[in-house]
C-alpha positions as CSV (number, residue, x, y, z in Angstrom):
1,M,24.6,113.3,-133.7
2,T,21.2,112.7,-135.1
3,E,22.5,113.0,-139.0
4,G,18.9,112.5,-140.8
5,L,16.9,111.8,-137.7
6,G,15.2,113.8,-135.9
7,A,15.9,111.9,-132.2
8,A,18.7,109.0,-131.1
9,R,18.6,107.3,-127.7
10,V,22.2,106.8,-126.1
11,S,22.8,104.6,-123.3
12,V,26.2,104.3,-121.5
13,S,26.5,101.5,-119.1
14,V,29.4,100.4,-116.6
15,A,29.8,97.0,-118.1
16,A,33.3,95.9,-115.8
17,P,35.2,98.6,-113.6
18,R,37.6,99.1,-116.7
19,V,34.5,98.4,-119.6
20,V,31.5,100.7,-120.4
21,R,29.2,99.7,-123.0
22,V,27.7,102.3,-125.3
23,R,24.3,101.7,-127.3
24,I,23.2,104.1,-129.8
25,T,19.3,103.3,-130.9
26,P,17.4,105.4,-133.5
27,G,13.9,107.5,-132.1
28,P,13.4,109.2,-128.6
29,L,12.9,105.1,-127.4
30,A,15.3,102.8,-126.3
31,T,14.8,99.1,-128.3
32,A,14.0,96.4,-126.2
33,K,17.4,93.9,-125.8
34,T,16.1,90.3,-126.4
35,F,19.5,88.4,-126.4
36,S,23.1,88.3,-125.0
37,Y,25.7,86.2,-124.9
38,V,26.8,87.4,-121.5
39,V,25.4,85.0,-119.3
40,E,26.6,86.4,-115.7
41,P,27.5,89.9,-116.5
42,P,30.9,91.0,-114.4
43,D,30.2,92.9,-111.4
44,P,30.7,96.5,-112.6
45,G,32.2,97.8,-109.3
46,S,31.2,101.4,-108.1
47,W,30.5,104.4,-110.5
48,S,28.9,107.6,-109.8
49,L,26.5,109.9,-112.2
50,D,26.6,113.7,-112.2
51,A,24.3,115.6,-114.4
52,G,24.8,119.1,-115.3
53,A,22.8,121.5,-117.2
54,D,24.5,120.6,-120.4
55,T,26.9,117.5,-119.4
56,I,26.2,114.1,-117.9
57,T,29.3,112.5,-116.5
58,L,29.9,108.8,-115.8
59,R,32.6,107.8,-113.0
60,T,34.2,104.6,-112.0
61,P,37.4,104.3,-110.5
62,H,39.5,104.1,-114.0
63,L,37.3,106.0,-116.5
64,V,35.3,109.2,-117.1
65,V,32.5,109.3,-120.1
66,E,31.4,112.8,-120.5
67,A,28.3,113.1,-123.0
68,R,27.7,116.9,-124.0
69,L,24.5,117.4,-124.7
70,D,24.3,120.3,-126.6
71,P,26.0,120.2,-129.3
72,W,26.6,116.1,-128.5
73,R,29.4,115.2,-128.1
74,L,30.8,111.7,-125.9
75,T,34.2,112.2,-124.7
76,F,36.3,109.5,-122.8
77,R,38.7,109.8,-120.3
78,S,41.1,107.9,-117.8
79,A,40.4,108.7,-114.0
80,D,43.4,111.5,-113.7
81,G,41.9,113.4,-117.0
82,R,44.0,112.0,-119.6
83,L,42.3,112.0,-122.9
84,L,41.7,108.6,-124.2
85,T,38.9,109.5,-127.3
86,H,36.2,111.5,-128.2
87,E,33.4,111.5,-130.7
88,V,34.7,113.9,-133.5
89,S,32.1,115.3,-136.1
90,D,34.1,117.5,-138.5
91,D,36.9,115.1,-139.4
92,G,38.4,117.1,-142.7
93,N,41.6,118.9,-143.8
94,F,42.4,122.2,-145.0
95,A,40.6,122.0,-148.1
96,G,37.2,120.6,-146.6
97,Q,37.7,117.1,-147.8
98,R,35.7,114.9,-145.3
99,F,37.8,111.7,-143.8
100,G,35.4,109.9,-142.2
101,P,31.5,110.4,-142.0
102,P,30.3,112.0,-138.4
103,P,28.8,110.2,-135.8
104,G,24.6,109.4,-136.5
105,F,22.5,107.0,-138.7
106,E,22.7,106.6,-142.4
107,V,18.9,105.9,-143.6
108,E,16.9,104.8,-146.6
109,S,14.5,107.5,-147.8
110,L,14.1,111.0,-146.2
111,P,14.9,111.6,-143.0
112,H,11.2,113.0,-141.9
113,D,9.7,109.7,-143.8
114,P,8.0,107.7,-141.4
115,A,8.6,104.3,-143.4
116,R,12.4,105.1,-143.5
117,R,14.5,102.4,-142.5
118,V,18.2,102.9,-140.3
119,L,20.6,101.1,-142.4
120,R,23.6,101.8,-140.0
121,V,25.0,103.6,-137.3
122,L,28.0,105.3,-137.6
123,E,30.5,106.5,-135.2
124,T,33.8,108.4,-135.8
125,L,36.7,108.4,-133.0
126,L,39.7,110.3,-132.5
127,L,42.6,108.0,-132.7
128,D,46.4,108.5,-131.2
129,P,48.7,107.2,-133.9
130,E,49.9,104.4,-130.8
131,D,46.2,103.0,-130.1
132,H,45.2,99.7,-131.5
133,F,41.9,97.8,-131.5
134,Y,41.7,94.2,-131.1
135,G,37.8,92.1,-130.6
136,S,34.8,92.8,-132.8
137,G,33.9,89.6,-132.6
138,E,34.9,86.6,-134.7
139,R,37.5,87.6,-137.4
140,F,39.7,85.5,-139.7
141,T,41.9,88.6,-140.5
142,R,45.0,89.9,-138.3
143,L,44.3,90.8,-134.6
144,D,44.8,94.4,-134.6
145,L,42.0,96.3,-136.3
146,V,43.6,99.9,-136.2
147,G,43.2,101.7,-139.6
148,R,40.6,99.2,-141.0
149,T,36.6,99.9,-141.4
150,V,35.2,97.3,-139.2
151,K,31.4,95.7,-140.6
152,I,30.0,94.3,-137.4
153,W,26.8,92.0,-138.5
154,N,25.9,88.6,-138.5
155,R,26.0,86.8,-141.5
156,N,27.6,82.6,-142.0
157,P,30.5,83.6,-144.3
158,Y,30.9,79.6,-145.3
159,G,34.4,79.6,-144.5
160,A,37.6,81.8,-143.3
161,R,38.5,83.8,-146.6
162,S,36.3,87.1,-145.8
163,E,35.5,89.6,-142.9
164,L,32.1,88.5,-143.0
165,A,31.5,86.7,-139.1
166,Y,29.1,84.2,-137.7
167,K,29.0,85.8,-134.2
168,N,30.1,89.4,-133.7
169,L,30.7,89.6,-130.1
170,P,32.2,93.5,-129.7
């Protein structure tokens, strides 16, 4: 999961009964959260956490999120055990060509340089052909984002003809 960095911090929290929030930050310490558009978070409902030797499992009445620690992998299931998605670290074909980047970070400079800068967080998930994705903040393109690379950073687009967004609320 760390692709170029020695450590990462992953936090998974229950945002609502059917929604979990995953935050991935470089380094062993979480960055301070200084701002949120959410004024009053919804009641997350009941949930439980089970920690084993090599897995940590978060359960809600609707979702199960399993974090396998070594090798790293996040897996998302329905409460009845049906696979929803999981991280893909080896997305390639029979000829060895890579289709997507492995989960991790893209960094500027050498991996162990203390002055390095994280350019972006990369996440690659297994998708079913019937999956659809909506949201990711203010967009001026089609609603269903399946099959698209979603760039999420705030920038004034000065109009509605680009993929740039002034408000990203994933």
